[in-house]
C-alpha positions, 0 to 999 in steps of 0.5 A: 678150484677157485673160490667162486666156482667152489661156492657155486658148486656148494650152493648147487649141492645144497639146492639138490639136497633141499629139493623134494626129489632128494632122498637122504644118501650116504657120502659115497652115494652122493659122490657117485651121483655128482662126480665122474673123475677122481679130482671131482671126488676130492673137490666134492669131499671138501664141499661136504666137509665145509657144509658139515662144518658150517652146520648147513647139512648134518650126517645121521648116525647111519651115515646119511646126509641131509640139510640141517633143520632151521633151528637146533632140535634136541631132547631136553634133559631136566635136572633137579636144580631147575636147569637142564640140557638140550641133547642134540644128535650129531653135536659133541656138546649138550646145550645148557639151559637156565631155568628161566629159559626152559619155556616150561619144558619137561624131561625128554621133551623134544625142543627147538633151542637158540644159542645165546652164548657160545662156550669160550676158551675153556668153556664147557658148553654153549648156553641157549634158550628154548624157543619152541616145544615140538613134542611133549614126553610127559603127559601124566605125573604122579604126586601128592595131592594138597587141597588149597583155599578156605573152601578147598575148592581146588588143589595142587599135585606136588610132583614126586619127580624133583625135576618137575619144580612146579606143582600142578593146579587142579580145579575141584571138579577135576580132583576125583574127590582126592584127599590131602596126602593122597598119591594120585596120577594127574593128566596135564591138560594145559602146560605151564610156562615162565609165568603160569603153572601147568593145569591138570585133572586127576585120573587115578588115585593110588592111595594114602602116601603112607600106606604099605606099597603105595610108595613103590606103586607110585614109582611104577606109575610115575615111570609108566612101567607096565605091570599087568600083561594085556589078556591077548598077550597072555593068550599068545604066550600060552599058545606059544608054550603049547606050540613049541613041542618036541618036534622042534628038537629036529635039526638041533645039536643034542647036548643033553648028555653034556654035563651042564649046570645053571648058577644063579642067585638063590631067589632067581626064577628066570634061568636063562643061561647054563654053562658046561666045561671040559678040558681036551687032551691038549689042555684047552678048555671047551666052554659051552654057554647055553642060552634059552632060545626065547626066539623060538617062542616069541615070533617077530611082530607077534602081539607077544613080541610087540609087548616085549619090545615095548617093555624092553627089559625086566625091572627088579624092584624091592617087592616085585619083578616086572617081567619083560615076558609073561611068567608062563615063558619067563619062569616056565618053558623058557627057563633052563630048569634042571632035568628038563629038556630045554631049547637053547642057542649055544656058544661053544668056544675052545679056549687055550691056557692064555684065554684066547678063543681058538675056535668057536661055533654058535648053534641051535641046541637042546640041553638038559641041565643036571642041577641048579646051583646058587652062587653061595653053593658053588662058593662053599664047594670051591672053599670046601666049606659046604654042608656035608649033604651038599658036598655029597650031592654035588661031588660029581660037579666039583672037578668041573667047578675047579676047572671053571675057577681056573678058566675064569681066572685066566679070562679075567687076567686076559681082560686086565692085560688089555685094559678092561676097567673093573669098578667093583662097587657093591649092589644093594639087596633090600630085605623085607619082612612078610608085610613088605616093610624094609628090615635092612640092607645087604651089599651084594659083594662079588665072589669067586662064583659070581665072577666065574659066571660073569667071565663066561658070559662076557666071553660069549658076548664078545665071541658072538659080537665078533663073529657076527661083525665079521659075517657083516650081519645086521646087528645090535651091539652093546657099546660104551663110548670113550669118556668126555674129554673135558671130564677126563682132563678134570679127573687128571688134574684132580688126581694130580693134586692128590699125588697120582697121575693119569696119562692122556694122549692127544687122541684121548685116554686109553682104558688101560690108563684108567686101569693103571690109575685105579691099581695105583690107588688100591689100599690108599686113603683116596681109593674110594674117592678116585674110584667114584670120580673115575666112574663119574667121568665115564659115559653111559653104555647103550645099544647101537647098530655100529660096532663102535667098541666098549671102552670099559671092557677095552673091547672092539666087539661086544653085545648082549646075547646071554639074557633074552628072557629079560632083555630085548636086544638079546632076543633080537640078535638071537633071531638074526643069528638063527636066520643066518644059521638056517640060510634065511638071512637073504637080501630082503631080510637084511634090508628089513633089519637095516630098517628096524634095528636103529629104532630097536637099539634106541628104544632098548637104551631108553627102556634100560634107563627107565628101569635103572631110574625106577630101581634106584628110586625104589632103593632110595625110598626104602633106605629113607623109610628104614632110617625113619625108624632109626632117628638118633642111632649112631653109625660108622661110615666113610665120606662118599662125596663132598659138595658145596652144600654138604658132605655125603656119608655112606654106611657099610650097608650102602645107605647114604646121607648128608651132613650139611656144611652149615650144620657143623659147629666146630668150624666154618667149612669152605668147599674147595671145588678143585680138590673136592674137599671141605676145609675148616677156616680156623682149624684147617680140618678137612673132609675128603672122600674116603675119610672114616667118620662117625655120624648120628641120624638126625632126620629122614624125609621120604618126600624129599628122598633125603637122610640127614646125618650129623657128625659125632666128634669126641662122643659129642654131636658136631652140629650147630646150636640151631639144630642141636636136639632136633631129630626130625626138622620140618622143612618146606617141600618144593610144593609149599604154599610159599612157592605157589604164590610165585606163579599165577593161574589162568583160572 
């Protein structure tokens, strides 16, 4: 096809897509519409490739092609430094936005952006400026109220969220008579820009910021986490619990005589998984993973279901759990309590001695758990260190636990061989007293018992995902994309400077190479450093409707099937599986799921991120609160990070604080971005991740969520004279009067 004809056909295709009659189509549908011969098809594919490359048309994640919007539309991701990024669907790189170019956009706002500077050779991102805010995501902000002016006739709300860098102006009549240092909720009435701050009115008062419980309640309100269930949802849950009676056992696989246990943490109340295991005459393992059949109680599109979808996940905070489902279900009839008949969806697997699943079946079932076990109880039995009473009570379970230990090791080794990456960083357990005051922290370290359950749940999730993929069912997968190429290249260059290697091919990096790297640094001084750097190079896992694979697990097919009490995607795929088992997944139902699952996956990912952020923020708050009572105390720790501002130190109980470079008195330290280390200009002394150090707590600030350490060298604080002897310096907060004067108000 000559160039002139090619351009004419290209414009014809574009004109068709821009017409009011056009409904977005996939490539094969467009080919069927436009083409009659094989030669036409090849020419048309070339036209589409050119249009996509030019950015005149875009392809959605579902494969449908439409004309590109006039401007670049994306979601703004704000950062604490005042800058941000615009995340654009179908665009490989985010667009960097400087603070003056943000047009006052807040986190998650949908914006139109204009490119101002293209990334050059070796450049990481294009730069742009926001030209229009299409829709606002933030309408309410939680912060601390500060009256201002001699008459205190107006005031400001200092946002708790550090990504919101400007205070909110509140006129006196809109303050609800809030007092200084009160935590409040402010509704934004008028959004600010580069010259004017936002204005709002206070709609709720949480309490004085230092009152017990106010800190966590502020996080709950700031993240819009819904605590109390509406009355209609509670009634629907109670009705569902009554409705599902013994007649529902009809047609289910009766597994009540199979030896079955639940294994969870001591404080768990929502028991949504149970396991069983036996060995056949050929030495193969018959593993059963039995999951609470929540979908039997939560009907699609019911009041209860809509609330569960809105919540997306249960949220676990220091002093409370915000459940996805009301307690009558989550801790009641759906929980797999011992010696009670419970409806389940079972994944039954026959696994050989190599860890290969020889055959599997998913079925509706009923179980009766023989005993509830805690991880510590199982561990003590396997190590023969338990109390005599426990040994006697659980003697009939010990042979099964030993077989489980063997199978778990087999499955773990199989995952290792295929390249699964295991980041074994401990989680933190916050210990509170009766009044809710934090008294300490404990790292949750994985042990044989926790790994046992993890292995079985992973096996079930993989088996279910693979089975449903081969049946071509509409589905929600748990996916983890390959790491960003630029970050992986940076990691490769970094570890090379430390004497280690990471192999990268033209197609990217294989998870097995990541695994080899982590294995090669085991026991080395750089182990913690490289493990953290590697983790930071990974993308975030999410839910999608396409089986694009799970990089971290080195698995092609993976889903979340095992926790429907606390995760909506699990509940959603249970419904699909049951419809397939019952022969009800006809063309109409498949079309229905095709229409809703993308939105379900996207919202579930967003709700998961919201929960993670809230949990991390509460953990950080409680760590700062704890350290306020330990100013001047000394600890041993390790360097967990090095930046241009300071050196982060992590203590054995997972508390992390920072030593500012400017506060180290023994030398002038210079940050090396390539090696990620701080080096003394005169002494040559360096601080790197993983280095053991001694520190003293100098200050802690709940408003800023910061903990300040100083190094102790030769029993003497290595701190600059300007700070020596200062335990808790008073620092300007990001809402101070000095900052307020930089912007004007329209009032």
